[in-house]
N, C-alpha and C positions, 0 to 999 in steps of 0.2 A: 675551805682548803687549805690544808693544810701547807706549812711555808715552803719544804721542800720540793713542793710541788708549783707553786710560784715562779710567774715569768719576773725576769730582770724589773720590768715596769711594775707588774703587779706587788713586787716587794718596794717598789719605790713608793707607790699608792698608799701599800698599807703603812709604809712608815710616815710620811709626812700629814696623813689622816690623824694618825697614831701621836706625832707631835704637836700638831695642834690640839688633842684633847688633851693631850699634857696641861699646856701653856696654859687653855682653860680651868683644868682642874685647881694648878696649883700657883697659876699667875696672879701676880697684883692685882688688884680692884681700879676698877677704870670705874670712877665714878659717874654717871651721864651729865653731872654739870659741871664738867674737864672737856666735854666734846661739844661740838656743834650742831645738837640734835635742835632744830626748829619746833616751838609751840606755838610761833604767832609767826604767817607767809604775807609777804608782800602785797598779795590781791586778794583782800577779804570782802569782796565786795558781793551782795545778796541777787539775785535773779529769781522772780516770782516765788517768794519768800524762800529759795532756797540759799541757805548760809554759805560763803566761802565757794560760790557756785562753780567758778573756773577748776579750782585745783578738785571739787570734786567730779565735775562732769566732766575732768581728761583723761578721769580713770575708764571710761566709756571703751576706748581703743584696747585694753588688756580684755576687757569683756571679750568684745570682737573677736580679737587673736584668737580666745581661748579657744571659743564657740570653733572658729573657722579652722583651727587643729584638729578640734574634736571630729569634725569635721570628715576631714581627709582621715584620721587615721579608723574610726567608724568605716568608711570606703574601702580602704586598704582589706582592714580586716574582716569584711561581707565579702570584697570579692574574691578573697584566697577560700572562706570556706564554701564558697560555689563552685571557686575552682576543683577544690579538692574531691568535691562530691563527684563532680564530674569525670573530674581523671586522678583519683586515689594514688595511683602510684607515680607522679610528678615526682623529681628526686630533688633531695634535702638542698639542694645549692640554689633552688628557685623559690625556697621558703624564705618571706621574710624576716629581719634578724628582732628574736622577738625582745629581747634586753632592752634593745633600743625603742623599738613601740613603747613598748611597757613605760621606761623612763619617758618619751614622749607623753605618753597618757597624763603622767603626772605632770611634766611640765606644763599641760595648757590647762591640765584643772586648776596648778597652780596660777595660771596668771585669771582666772574667773575667780580663784579665791583673793588674791591679789586686789582688783578690782573689788571686792565686792567689800577687806579688811579696808585700802587704803579710803576709799569712799566713805566710810563708817566713821575715821578717824578724821577726816578733814572736815566733817559736817559739824562737830566740835571739838578740835584738839588739843588732847588731855594725853597723859603719861599711861591710863589706862586704856583708851584707844589706841595709843600706840603700837602697845603690846597686839592687840587686833592685826593692824596692819604688818607686824613684821612675821605674826602668822601664817600670812598668805605668801608672801615673800619667799618663807622658808621653802614652804608647797614648790614654787618656780623655783627658787634655786637648783632644792632636790632633785628636780626631774632635769634639769639642765646639764648639772654634776654628770648623771648618773648615764646621757648622752653621750657627753663629751668623754666620759673614761671609756664607753663603747666601741667609739670611734678611735682613740689613742693607745688606749690600756689592752682590754680585752671582754668581751663579750659577756664572759661569764663574770665581770669584776664589777661591773655597769650598776646594774640592780642594788647589790651590798653598798656599793658608794652612796645610792641616790637614797635608802635607809638610813644610811648614817648620817648625813648631811642634815635630811627631814629632822630623827631623832634629837639630834643636837640642836637643829635650828630652833626647835616648836622649845628646847627646853630652857633656849637661851633667852629665847622671848622672855619666856615666864621670870629665870631667874630676873633677869635687867627688871623684868614690875615691880617682882618682892625684893629687889636688896637694891637695884640702883647700880648693879653692877653690870658695865656694857662690854665688855672685854668679851666675856664669851660669843658674842651677837658679833661683836666686830671678825672677832674671828670667823665666824662663820661667812659672813658676809664679803671680807677682803681675804681671808684665807682661801674662800674659795674659789675668788674669782683668779688670784694668783693662780691655782691650780687650774683653770681652763686657760692660765696665760702658757701655763708650761707645756701645757696638752696640744694646745695650738700650735706651737712650737714644735712640735714634734710629728714625726711620722706614721698617716693614720694609717691603720691594723688591715689586714688583707679583708676584703667585706665591706667594709664602713660604708656607711650612706652616703657622705660626703658633705659633713656638717660642716660649716664655714665658720670655725668658732673667732676669727681674727673679727669678723663682721660683728656678732653678738657681742665682742670684747669694746670692740669702737663704739657701738651703743651706749655700754656702759659707761665709758670713761666722759662719751661728750652727755648723757644724763647726768652726771656727778658733778660734771660743769655747771650746769645749769642750774643744778640745786645751790652751790656752793654760791651762785651769784644771781640768786632772787629776786633780791631789792634792786641790784645796779640793772637788771634787765627791765624791770618793772618800771621803772624810772628811765631809761632809754628808749624804750617806746610810749612815753607818753601815759604810761596805762595801760596799753590796749594788752597784754600778754605778761606775763610774770615769768620769771625762771625756774619756779616750781612746778608752774605747767606745761614747761617747755621738758621739764623733766619727764613728766610722767607721758608725753605724746611719745620723747626720743628712744623710753625705755622700752614702749610697748613694739619698737620696729626689731629692737633684738630678739623679737618671735619669727619676723621674716627669714631669717636664713634656715628655721626650722623649717617652716613650713615650704619652703623651698626645696629643703634634702627630703622632705617626703612626699612631695610631689616627683622629685627623682626618682626616688623608692617605687614609687606606686607605676611610674611609666616603666622603669626598669625589670620591676617583677612580673608585670602584666608580659611585656615582649618575653621573658625569658617563659613561662608558662604558654606562651602560644606557641614558641620556639618547640618545646617538648608533645605538644597538644594543642595541634591546629585548630581543632575541634572546639577546642574552650572559650574561641574566640564573642558567641554569643554570651556566654558567663563571665568576660572581663569589660565586655562593655559596657 
């Protein structure tokens, strides 16, 4: 996209992402030792030989949410193709938003990658395994930010934004592992959520699927609170559950607004298809 052809929101997005990239390249080194990165967690109980069982098993909701989302995306895609085969002249307005759905595929695949990477890390927390944890998170971040951009900036900007975040996120995880500089990763994580917050405060574009970004941000903030209160929560509950375990459970809830938007999109698209082709009811049932 040439600069003169970009909308005001697209130019603002490009400026913000470019600024984050510039800070990541020329900004000061932020050593991991100066950041509260836990390698020892409050709840270290084993269960049937599984170390750190609660922090490992609490990643299962990420896996379940990821699989649930991929199921809905496959359902939407299959119904769309079946309806088109029965009614190929359906108007473009009834088509699902491709870039939003592509970013949703990336997001839910990222949740599955997050479940695997985080479980691998919590089995035996150390710096190399932390890179695997961050890599899975980077995939989910990329999909989420891509969807947010599709909703509040433009459809055409969503997929490039997702790939930008995916590339920089994976590189940042590797840089933190190889050099100990966590500034690039902090920019990806907190800069990305600052972008989502900014987009949440803006008006959705025409054709948006209705992703409620406010609920996503709320789940993220609450998860961070639980993470910081890992030991106090473990002590307050007399060893029943730790803050880090609650962090995983709460963070997985960020997928619910995305699932709700997909289900709403599915119902709306089917209704539009039936309005233009009443005979397609059997295909979209």
